[in-house]
LODOVO-87748 format. One record per residue (C-alpha): residue in three letters; x, y, z. Coordinates in steps of 0.02 Angstrom, whole numbers, plus 50000, padded with zeros to 5 digits. Layout:
ALAXYZ ...
END
This chain:
UNK500065000049984 UNK501575011650002 UNK501485013849807 UNK499695022649847 UNK500325033449975 UNK501625038649848 UNK500315043349730 UNK499325053749867 UNK500805061549890 UNK501065064749699 UNK499355072049681 UNK499395082949820 UNK501165089449757 UNK500315094949587 UNK498765103749669 UNK500135115149771 UNK500905119149606 UNK499155122949531 UNK498625132349687 UNK500485143449657 UNK500085147749489 UNK498285152649521 UNK498765163049662 UNK500095173049553 UNK498825174449403 UNK497505181249521 UNK498685193549608 UNK499055200349416 UNK497265202949406 UNK496855210349564 UNK498375223549509 UNK498165224249327 UNK496435226949332 UNK494845237649390 UNK494045221749475 UNK493615220949641 UNK494645211949762 UNK493005205349846 UNK492445196249680 UNK494255191249652 UNK494755183949810 UNK493145181349901 UNK492175174049755 UNK493035170249599 UNK494915162749706 UNK493615154449831 UNK492735147049691 UNK494075139249579 UNK495345133649748 UNK493675123649818 UNK493715116149639 UNK494535099949733 UNK493295101449881 UNK491995101749759 UNK492395086649655 UNK493045075849801 UNK491215079549885 UNK490445074549714 UNK491635060149692 UNK491245053349872 UNK489235053749869 UNK488995049149682 UNK490195036849643 UNK491235030049800 UNK489315032149877 UNK490175039550048 UNK489455052250111 UNK490625054050285 UNK492055056650170 UNK491145072450098 UNK490585078550235 UNK492265076650362 UNK493245084150211 UNK492355100050187 UNK492125102450387 UNK494025098450410 UNK494755109150264 UNK493645124350339 UNK494555121650487 UNK496355120050424 UNK495955134350327 UNK495665145150471 UNK497005139050565 UNK498335145750415 UNK497595161350393 UNK497395164450599 UNK499405154050584 UNK499735171250449 UNK498995184150566 UNK500045178450706 UNK501525178350636 UNK501065194450512 UNK500385204550654 UNK501175220450611 UNK500585221450425 UNK498815214250477 UNK498425229250598 UNK498985241350479 UNK497895234450351 UNK496205238550344 UNK495005220550288 UNK493645223550189 UNK491985225650312 UNK491165213750180 UNK492105198050221 UNK491665200650407 UNK489805197550343 UNK490395182450242 UNK491225176150403 UNK489745180150510 UNK488645169750384 UNK489785154350381 UNK489775155650579 UNK487675154350580 UNK487665140250439 UNK488925132450572 UNK487875133250707 UNK486345127350620 UNK487535109450586 UNK488055110050772 UNK485975110250819 UNK485925097350681 UNK486245083350822 UNK484405089050887 UNK483235089150735 UNK482265075550691 UNK482995062250555 UNK481645064750451 UNK482095084050442 UNK481935080450251 UNK480805093450110 UNK479475082850035 UNK479465077049881 UNK481325081149857 UNK482885071949943 UNK483705086150029 UNK483775090950189 UNK483055107450266 UNK484555113050302 UNK485215112750120 UNK483975127150101 UNK484515136350251 UNK486195137250190 UNK485605143450012 UNK484595155450071 UNK486035161250204 UNK487085160450062 UNK485975170949940 UNK486025184950089 UNK487675184050098 UNK487965188049890 UNK486735202549907 UNK487495210650055 UNK489225208649971 UNK488655217049807 UNK489175233249752 UNK491105233649803 UNK492165242049656 UNK494045246049667 UNK494485261849608 UNK496245260749581 UNK497005244049583 UNK498355244349439 UNK500235243449529 UNK501505247649385 UNK502815239649508 UNK502335223349454 UNK501945219649262 UNK501595202549203 UNK502365199349025 UNK500885190348976 UNK499175198748923 UNK497725198649015 UNK496875186848892 UNK498365173148913 UNK498275176949108 UNK496275171649101 UNK496745158448986 UNK498215148949118 UNK497075153549259 UNK495565140449164 UNK497035127149103 UNK497585127349315 UNK495805127349367 UNK495625110749246 UNK497095103649316 UNK496365103049505 UNK494575095449483 UNK495815079749408 UNK496705079749536 UNK495195081149655 UNK494445066449585 UNK496035053749617 UNK496165061149809 UNK494355055549837 UNK494805038949761 UNK496475037149854 UNK495635042650027 UNK494345030450014 UNK495335015749979 UNK496625022050120 UNK495325024450249 UNK494695006450218 UNK496354997050212 UNK496755007050366 UNK495125003850457 UNK494815023250481 UNK493135031750512 UNK492605040750352 UNK492195057450428 UNK493905057750504 UNK494685050550347 UNK493845064750251 UNK494205078050379 UNK496295073950373 UNK496685065850198 UNK495415076550100 UNK495315090650228 UNK497195091850209 UNK497395089450027 UNK495975101349954 UNK496625114650084 UNK498345114649999 UNK497565127449869 UNK497115140550007 UNK498645138250104 UNK499625138949965 UNK498905156249884 UNK498625161650065 UNK500505161750072 UNK500695171149914 UNK499645183749965 UNK500275184950139 UNK502165185250055 UNK501505198349915 UNK500685210550092 UNK499075207950000 UNK498035202850166 UNK496315206250095 UNK496615194649953 UNK497415183450059 UNK495625184050203 UNK494445183950057 UNK495165167549980 UNK494955158650134 UNK493325164850214 UNK492605165650036 UNK493105148750040 UNK492345142350204 UNK490845151950122 UNK490675143649960 UNK491115126750030 UNK489475125050114 UNK488695126149952 UNK489775109749927 UNK488765100750064 UNK487185106149974 UNK487685100149802 UNK488115083949883 UNK486795080449968 UNK485635085349811 UNK486615071449728 UNK486655057849883 UNK485005049249850 UNK485195036949985 UNK484825049650143 UNK485605066250201 UNK487465071450199 UNK487345079350361 UNK487885066950505 UNK487405065150675 UNK488715053550756 UNK489865059350874 UNK491445062050736 UNK490565072850641 UNK489505084150802 UNK491775083950844 UNK492145091550681 UNK490715104350672 UNK491065111050858 UNK492905111850831 UNK492495123650659 UNK491205133050752 UNK492505138350889 UNK493695142650741 UNK492495153250657 UNK491765162950812 UNK493605168850838 UNK494105173450669 UNK492405184350685 UNK493025193050819 UNK494905194950736 UNK493925203550576 UNK492745217250668 UNK494465219850801 UNK495265222950633 UNK493825232350535 UNK493115243850694 UNK494605247650808 UNK495615263550748 UNK497325261850859 UNK497735245850766 UNK499505245550814 UNK498915245950998 UNK497945230650976 UNK499195218350890 UNK499395210351060 UNK497535204051049 UNK497705198650859 UNK498965187750917 UNK498155179851054 UNK496595177050963 UNK497705169350802 UNK498405157850921 UNK496835153350998 UNK496265147050836 UNK497805138850783 UNK497695131050989 UNK496165124450938 UNK496375115850770 UNK498005107150840 UNK496785102350983 UNK495635095350864 UNK497005084150756 UNK497615078450907 UNK495905069350960 UNK495655064050808 UNK497095055650795 UNK496785049450971 UNK494915041550912 UNK496085034950757 
END
């Protein structure tokens, strides 16, 4: 089985390569066009870097028939994404405190927090909490409604002068868009392969599907966000970094909805102890990230509050480490 682990590593490396390319291309588009950073970071990049999550989830429910892989992969990926963002905020508190994060990202984070709380309360809802006539859980309807509200509240953000003359690419905008599409397709192919590999590994090592999805799929599909965030932080573009993470977390909820629609043998929203553990840790991480962004947006003397950003960010990282330790202990 060592050869399958090797293939997992190779496919994961391809995901990293595509993510680096995507982040670099998007950074160029951000600087050379008048497109909103909220649109690029919070929507376009969020969707593209979530393609692995989308296709691993759909592969898990449509072909492998393992909804636990999809559910665990999405929630685990969200936890890891928030931990990575928190880590960079902790180590770059000076840059973060000097940057005013777009308030629309706060709306996105709050909506994600509300959805996570709904999932946490799912354990107390009846098993038959389904929409009559269609094989869709009512939670899916709630997610779509909340996501629509988020899009409505976030509309109308435009950038007045986004061109950076210090950073110029030799490629035209048209070629950059073409490269962007090709990298996105490569991510899709890698995502499908990862879902099959993870399912085989979980069966071979007798790992719970929720935890296998959270650990293997969650980590590998979170790599695009991890890499793009690293690139944006290096370029001191905290708005795109935050937008990439919180936008991906929000878009991942829609992936759960799609997975629920295409899973015909029940609902994808799990109620077992492992699923509730995942949801609990994610809810805590989202709550802390909401507080961080609120302080950044509304505190005027930002430099005086660096210690607060650092402490809250460390708390998110610690929460994620606690989850990983707990997951491995259960294994």
